[in-house]
N, C-alpha and C positions, 0 to 999 in steps of 0.2 A: 504494500500500500504506500502510495506517495504522500509524503507529509509536506505541507506548504511551508514556505520560508517563514511566514508569520507565526505558525505553530512552533516551528523549531526555535525561533527567537523567544517565544513565550516560555518554552521548556527551559531554555538556558537561563532566562531571568529568574524563574522560579527556583531552579537549583542554586543559582547564585545567592538568592535571599535565604535559602535554607542553610547554607554552609557558612555564611558570614554573620557573626554575632552582631546584633544591633541592640545596644543598651539604651533603651528609651529613657530619657529623663536624666541620664548620667551627666555629671559635669565633664568638661573637656579633659581628656586623658593627659596626664603629666608623667611622661616617661622617666624624667629625672627625679621625681619626688613622689613616692608611693605612700610613705608613712613617716611621721616625725619620729625622731629618736625617743622622745619622751612617751609617745604612745606605744612604741615597740617595747620599751622597758616599763610597762605599767601593769604589773601583776594584780593590782587591786581594782582593776576596772570592772570585774564581775565577781560576785561571791559564788560559792558552790551552788546555792539555790538559784541564783541568777542564771547560771549556765544550764542547770537542769530545766528550768522554766523556759528558757530560750529554745532548747531542743524540743520541748513539748509543743511550744507555739508554732514551730516549723513542721511538726508532724514527723520528725526524724525517728527512725527506729532506734537510733543511739540512745534516746531517752528511756527506752524500755529494756535495754540490754544490761544484764548483770554479769560481771566477769570474775573468774577466780584468779586472784593475784597472790603474790607472796605476802601481801598485807591483808589477806582475807577477801571477802566478796566486795566488789566495788562497782558502781555505775560508771559509765563513760564520763559523766560530768565530774565525778570524784577525781578521776585520773587527769582530766584536763585541768582542773583546779590545782591539784597537788603538784603537777609538773610545772605549771605556770609559776607557782610560788617558789618551787625549788630552783628554777633557772631564771627567775625574775623576767619573765616574758608575759606579754599581754595575752590572756586566754582568748581574747577576740581574734588574735592572729592565728591561734590553733584552729578555731572554729572556721575562719575564712579559708584556711589552707585545706581543711577537710572537704569543704564545699568546692573549692577551686579544683582540687585534684580528683575527687570522686563523686561530687554532688551529694555527699552523705548527709548534709544537714536538712535538705528538703526532700529526701527520698524516704518514704515510709516503709520500704522493704529493701534491705540491702543484700546484694549478692555476696557470695563468699569472697570474690575478688575485692569488692568495695571494703569489706571488713579486714581482709588480710593486708591490704595496702592503703589503708584509710588516708594517710597523709602523703601518699605517693613517694615515700622515702625508701631508698634502697631496694626498689622493686626487684624481686628475684632472689634476694638474700634471705634465706629461711630464718636466720637469727634475728631479723628485723620484722618478721611477719606477725600479724595480729594487732588488734586494736591497741592494747596496752603498749606493746613495743613501738608501734608506729608513733604514738603520741609522745612516749618517753624519749626516744632517740631523736625524733625531729625537733623537739623542744630544746634538747641539749645542743643540737646543731645550730638552731637559731641563736642560742646564747653564744656559741663559738664564733659565729659570723660577726657578732657585735663586739665581743671581748678581745678577739684576736684577728682583726680584719686584715692584717698584713700578710696572712697566710692564704688568702683567698683571691680569686681572679678579679671579681668585681670589688672595687674600692671607691670610697667617696672621692670625687674630683678626678677620677681616672676614666677616660673614654674607652669603652670596650664594645666589641661587636657581639650581639646576642645570637643565640642559636637560630633565630629566624631572620637574621641578616640586618638588624637595625643597630645603629650606633647609639649608645646611651652613656651619659655621664651622671652617675648617681650623685645627688646633692649631699647626701648624708649617709651615715653608717646603716641606718635602718633600710633605706632603699637599696644600698649595695647588698645587704644581707638577703633581701627578698629576691634579688636577681641571682645571687649565688645559689639559692634554693631552687628557683625556677628560672633558668637563663633565657627567657623569651619575652618579647613584648606582648604577645598574645596572653601569656599567663599573667603578666603585670596588669593588663587591662581588666582581666577577670577579677584580680585582687582588688583593684580600685573600685570596680563596679559593686561588688558585694559588700565591701567595707562601707561605702557611702550609703548604699541601700539599707543596710541593717544598723549601722552604728553612727552614721553621719560624718562629722569632721575627721579627717586623717591627721589633724594637727596643721600647723602653719609653717611657712618658710622660716619665719623668725625662730620658731621652736627648733627647727632643724639646724639652722645656722648657729644656734646658741650652744649646741653640744658638739664638741669637736673631738678629733681622734687623740685625746690626751694620753700620753704614754703611761704605762704602768710604772710605778716608782715615783710619780709626781706627788709633791706635797701641796695640798689644797685647803682653802678656807673660803666659806661662802661670804659674799659681800655683807658688811655690817655685823658680822659675828666674830667670835674669838676662837671657836673650836678649830683645831687643825687635824687634818686627816692624811693618811698615806693611801694613795690610790694603787690598788693591785687588781689586775684583771677586771676593771670596772666595778670593783667593790671598794668602799671607803672604810678604812680602819681608823677609829678615833684615837688620839693620844690623850689618855686620862692623866698623864703625869709629864711634867716638864723634864723630870729625870730620865724618862725613857727616851724622849726626844733628843736630849743631850747625849745620852749614852750611845745612841746610834750615830752620833757625829753629824747631825743635821744642824743647819743654821736657819734662823728665822727669815733671812733674806731669800731663802729658797722657796718659801711658801708663796704660792700663787693665789691671788684672790679671784674667785670665779662667781658667776651668777648663781642665785639660789635655784633656778630651774635646772642648771647643769648639775649642781650638787645633788638635787633630788633624782636625777637620772641614774645616779650610782647607788647600788644597793648598800644600805647600811649594815654593818656586820660587827663582829666582836672587837673589843679594844686592842690596841697594840700592847704587846708584852715586852719585858726586857729581853734583849737578845740572849741566845745561848751563851753560857759561860759567865753571865753576870752574877755577882753575889748580892743577895737580898737578905734583909733581917726583918722578922715580924715584930710587932710591938712587945711581944713577950720576950724577945731577945734571941730567938732561935735563928740561926744563920743557915741559909740554903744557897745552892748554886742552881741557876736555871739550866735545864737540860731537856730538849725536845718538848717545849711548851709545858713542862712540869717543873717541880722543885725537888731537889735532893738535899736532905739534911746531912750533917756530918756526925758520925757516931761518937767521935772523940775529937779533941783539939789536935791530936797528932794526925788524924786522918785529913784534917784541914791543912795543917802546916806542910805535910810531906808532899802535897801536890803543888806547893809553891804559892798558894793563895795568900793575900795580905788583907788584914782587917780594915786597912785604910780605904779599900775599894768596895766596901759593903754599903749598899743603899738601904736606908731604913724606909719601910713602906707600911701602909695601914692594913687593917684586916681585910678590907674590901679588895685591895690589890692582892694580898696574900692568897685569898681564896680563889683568885682567877687561875692559879697554877695547880694542876693536879699533883697529888703526892706520889712521887716516884721512890724507888729504892734508895735507902740511905747509903752514903759513901763510908766504907769500912776502912780500918787501918790496913787491910790487905789489898785495898784498891790501888792499882798502879797506873791505870789508864785515865787520861783526862777526858772531860766531857766535851761534847761538840761546842765549838766556838772559843775554845781556849787558845790563846796566843802563846807560843813557846819560842824561845830564842835558842838558836843552834849553839852548842858549846864549842863547835868546831870553828865557825867563822862569824858568828853574831847575826846571821840572817834570821828573819822572822818567818814563822810558819803558822798556819791555822790548822788546828786539829779538827778533823771532820770524819765521822764514821770510821774511827780507828786508824786513820791515815793522816799524814801531814801534807798540807797544801802550801807550796811556796808562794810568796807574795813578790811579784817580779820587780816592783819599783816602789820607791818611797812615796810617790804620788798616789798610788793605789792604797798604801797603808794609811796615809794621812786622810784620805777620803773615807775609808771604811772603818777605821779603828782608832783606839787611843793607846798611847805609849804606856800609860799607867797600868794597862791590863796585861802587858807582856810579862811572862814569868820565866824564871831560870829553871832549867831541868838538867839532870845529869846526862852524861853521854849514853848511859845504858837506856834511860827513858827515851831520849831523843832518837837513838838508833832503832828502838823497837818499833817505831812507826814507819811503815812503808810510805814512799812518796806518791802523792796523787797529783791530779791536774792543778794548774795554777789558780789562785784566787784573784779575780779581776775586779774592775769597777762594778759597783752595784747598780741596779736599775735606777733610773732617774738622774744619773750623773751626766753632766754636760762636759764634753771635752773638745779640744781644738787641736788638730794635728799640724804638721809643718806646712801643709798646703793652705792653712788658715780655714779649712772646712770645719764647721761646727757640727758635732754629733750629739745625740742623746742616746744613752744606753737603755735598751729595753729588751728583756728576756736574754740578756747577755750579748745582744747584737748592737752594733753602732748604726743608728739611723741618721743619715745626713739631714740637717735642717734645710728646707728648700730655699729660704731667702731670709734676709733680715726682717722682712715684713712678717714672715711666718714665725720667726724667733720672738718678735714682739707680741704677735697674736697669742702665743702660748704663755705670755707673761714672764718669759725668761729674762735674766739679768746677766750682763757681761761679767760682773764681778764673781759670778758662780761658775764661769767656764774655766776649766783646768787645761792649761797648755801642756801638751804631751808630745814626745817624739813619735814619729809615724810608726815605728816598729811596735810601740806600746799600744797605740790605737788599733793597729792591725791584728793584735791578739784577739780582738772582738770581731767575729764574722760580720760582714757587711749586711745591713738590713734595708728595709724599704724606706723611701724618702718620706720625711714628715712634711706634709703640706698644710 
């Protein structure tokens, strides 16, 4: 049977309308900005009941499924809520992803495939299969994209070609993370459509610009406040004591003042403790040495003296601080090994080493020592004690340190790598000060592997 040209054209148009998604009423698509950082890291956006009621309102079978987990029987809403809290991720992001990947939020009857690969994460890997695993591992991945962006392809400010052939330049870490999870513009369009349809605002450009890729190891304080925090993996650890701040060798000039909204984007966590090897004393007079986030008492004065400790280095602390340290095994007179964090001097040539995990780590340069440690904490040991420790890898600059090599390139140390600072404008944007930059020879800088540029 012959088909007229008009009918052929009609068929083509109908098919075209069937396969091209048309999001009626959606705002213009913004490829470079899918979600603000503060929304991405907003685990409190929905309660457990909010999530369950939302699933019920959409008619999702997920609202009626009860799963056997290692923690007992749980509903899908329980798992979404708990993983969102654990990884400081917005539960709405989990919900949208389940819809974007499998249509699971609006489907009243889920297939085995929809359940097995709910979040579209690691499809085909049986270890990631199932509703609980899909939510757990994908949420952990979302956290990783935000906390360690330098390890992933899509990064804020970097132009990258998507799997469907579009060039995108994510404006912020949240948007980069979403592209790392689903590297296509078509997937991004779905994300924006469902988010705005169900939850409204995705945050603003101002919110996105307010949160920057601040390196782990930074010292921060919110504008108009006094509290100082150490930033590690996008979690903020408060300093409850000036003594801890000083013992770690920090200077107040290193503290960067940031906005309250940026501060709130970092998960608040436990307070900073004295570093390993520090001597502390309770109000009752008991002396301990800090070891692996715990405290070890001394059975006798001899057990204290024979390891080279000095009473002049003991910090007096209150009971509230004492109780932050778990009680570990006491040091006996028979104890010959030093705790992690002890600084020992070689009786052979006077070089300083850091004891760690039963080994001694050489400190390659005086500048590393002055940045990381205090001379008052170095103890003398016998040749027998010193030689008993095998040599381990070198102890280098700690995270957050600013260095400048002989080429005058400024780097910030993060995760042991040296990240070049893109420009003086970038240097100022992060609140850095030249007085805190340590000039080092290029060979010393080169001991730190090269990292991604800080923009």
